[in-house]
N, C-alpha and C positions, 0 to 999 in steps of 0.2 A: 488672754483677755480677762478683764475684771469687770464684774457687774457693778453698776452704780445707780443711784437714785438722786435726782436733783430736787431740793426742797428750799423753802424760805420761810422766814418769819418777818412780816412787814417789810419785805424787800431785801432783807439781810439774807443772802443766799448761800447754800452749802451743797457740796457734793458728799453724799452719804455712801460709804463703802462698808458692807457687812463683812467682818472678818472675825467670826465668833471665837475661833480657836487661836487667834493671834499668829496666823501663818504668813501674813503679808508684812513685808518690811518696806514701808513707804519712806523714801528719801525726801529731803527738803526740796531737791531739784524736781522730783516727780510731782510733788504737791504743787509747786509753782507752775509747772507746765499744765497740770489739770485745771488750775484756777485761772490761767491766762484767758482773757476774754476774746482774744483774737486767734490764738493758736491752740487753745484747749477747750474744755467744756465751758469754763467761765464760772467763777464763784468767789465769795469773800473768804471761804475756808473749806476745809475737809473735815468731816465727822467720820472717824473710823469706829464702827460698832464692834466692840470686843468684850468678851467676858472678863470680869475683874480677875479671875483666876489665871488669865492668859496674858497679862501685862504686868510688868514689875510694879508700876504705880498702883495697881489694883489691890495690893496687899494692904495698903493703908486704908483704902476705902472699905474693904471687908472687915478690918479691925474696928473701924468706926461703926459700920452697919453691916452685919453678916448677910442681910437680905439684898444688898446692892450687887445683884448678879451682873449687871452691865456697866461698862466703863466707857465714858465719852472721851476718846482720844482725839483732841481737837488741834488742828493745825491752821495757822493763819495762811493767807493767800501767798505769802512769800516763802512758805515752808516752815516758818518758825513755830515752835510749840507754845501754846497759850494755856493759862491756868483754867479759864472758864469762859463760857459764852452764854448769855442769857437767852438770846433768840435761838441759838444753836441747840440748847438743851431741850427746848420745847419741840423743835423739829426732830431731834433725836428721839424723844419720847413718842412723838406722833408716828415716826417710822417703826419703832418697836411694836406699837399697838397695831398698826396697819399690816405689818408683816407677820403678826401672830407670835412674835418673840416674847411679848410681855402683855400683861393686862393691868388695867386700873379699875378695880371694883368701885361701886358707888360709895363715896365717902372715904375711899382708901387713897394711899399715896404710892408712888413708884419711886424708890430710891435709886439714884444713878451716881456712880462714882465719877469724880473729876479730879484734876490735879489741885483744885482748891478745896477738896473735901466732898463728902456725899451731899447731893442736893435732892430734895424731895419734890416731886412733880404731882400735881393733882389736876383733875379736869376743872374748867371754869366756864362761865357763861360765854366768854370770847374765845375759848379754845383750851388753853392750859395755863395753870399758875405754877411757878417754880419759887420755892423758898430759897433765896440766894444766901441765906445764912446771916451771921452777924457782920456788921460793917464797922469801919473806924475811920477817923480822920487820919490822914497819912501824907507825909511829904510836905507839910507846911503850906506856904503860899508862894509857889514859884512864879516868876514873871514869865508871861507868855507873849511871844511875838509871832504874828501870823500875817501872811500876805493879805492885803486888802484893808488892814487897819493901820492907821498912821503911827500909833504909839503902842508900847507894850501894855499889857493888862495883867493884873494879879489873878492868879487861879487858886483854886482850893483843892488840895490833895484828898482824895477819897479812895478807900480800899474796900471793894466788895468781893474780895477773892482774887481780883486782878486790879492793877493800878489805874487810876483816873485822875485827871486835872480838869476841873470845871471852871469855865470863865463866863462871868456875867457881862452881857452887852446891854447897851442903852435902848436899842430900838430894832424894829424889824429891818430897817434899812442897813444897820450895821451887820445884822445877821446875814443878810443877802450879800453884803460886800465881802465877807470873809472868803478867801480863796484857799481851798484845801487840796491843791494839786501836789503839794509837798507837805511834809510833816511840820507842824508848828515848832518853833524853837522854845525850849524850856530852860530857865535859869533859876536855880540849878537844875541840871538834867538828871532825872531819876536813873539809877543804875540799870534798871530793867526796862526803861522806857515807860510810856504811859499812853493810854487813850486820852484824847483831849476833846472836851465837849464845850460848845459855845451855845449859850442859852439866853433867851429873853422871856420875861414874864408875860402871862396873859393879861388882857385888860377886861375885867379886873383880874387880879391874881387868884382870888378865891371866889368860886361860885357854887352855892349850895353845899358848902362845906368841903369842897374838893378843889385842890390847887391845880392850876393850869399853866403850862409853860411850853415853849417851842425850843427845839434843839437841833443842831447839826454836830456831826462828830467826825473826827479823824481817828480811825482805828490803827493802833500799833500793828505794823506788819501787813497792813491791808491798804489803807488810804481812806478817803471819804466813803462812807457806806450810807445806804438809805435808812438804816436803823442799827442800833446797838443796844442789846438788852441790859447788860451791866452798865453801860453808859447812861441809859435812861434812869436806872436806879441811882447812880451817882449824881445825876442832874437833880432829881427830886430831893435827894438828901442834902445836896448843897444849897438849893434854894430854900428849903425848910430851915436849914441852919442859919442862913442869912436873914430870913424873915422873922425869926425869934420864937419865943415860947408859945405864942398863940397860933402858930402856923399849923395847918392840918396834917394828919398822918396818911391821907389818901390823895393821890395825885393822878392827873392824866398828862402824859407827855406826848406832844405831837412831833413827829420826825418826818422827813420826806417820804418815808414808806408807809406812814399811817399813824395811828395813835395807840399807845399801850397804857395799861394801868399799873400803878405802884401803890403799895401800902406798907406802912411800918408797924410792927407789932412786937410786944415783949415776948421774950423766951428766957429759958433758964440761963443761957450763956450770954445774955444781953439782947439788945434790940435787933430784930431780924428785918429784912426787906423782902417783900414778895412782888414778883413781876408777873403780870397776866397779859395774854395776847394770843393771837392766832398762830397756827402752823400749818403749812400746806406742802404737799408733795406734788410736783408738776410734771415730771417725766422720768423715764428710766432707760437705760441702755447698757452697752458694753464698750469698754475702752481698753486700748492696748497701752500698757505702761512702758515708757521708753527711758 
């Protein structure tokens, strides 16, 4: 039997398994069974809590930041390995604090290793803020076809440690009409796939110096989710890019699971993006891996 905890960030839910010494070998099939909402616990992914010294990928994290004791080994619901998860890392940090495995002193940060590099987590008014690191335009402007929209739409490729394609829609009605029961078709298709976000601007777009948008997302390896932290970052970055030089650096992005904050700020290695929002643990138990 393996102990687990269930948690979520604005409805983006995860199975958390503590494996500090890296003794557990989770297969893709086991992850898929655990995440199945009918035959398993049900989740958008699995967060394995492992020391950076106990996982091969942790060596790069420790070389980047020797204080990054913990590594977030994240798996999508289909068992595939993902580079990063913005909601997941807040839930991961919350678990570490609640379980006594780590602390965040006032004004301090908690560095966490991921396959996209070390990410720093701090406390915020809404829960936690994670520095998602530098971002970049990536993948050009692929055409996106999705059920529910009659014509293809151009998307914008954004990389925030994992790949995204953001698609602007004209109205709330179009956003509601998008059907995400299967993955949107991208042309050209990224080699590693991509999360795809569909976004409409708020009315007005900017209020009191803060940008407002609504978004729905199809997560690579998962399907439609109630929230996607890195997708929220990509959405705000794309809308700011489209809006031009006068667009704000602070945004609120509404998703089906709630609202999260985004801010862009300068750093030594380029502009970074910070994501802030809640994290909750909802229950725990034991499960037999089959």
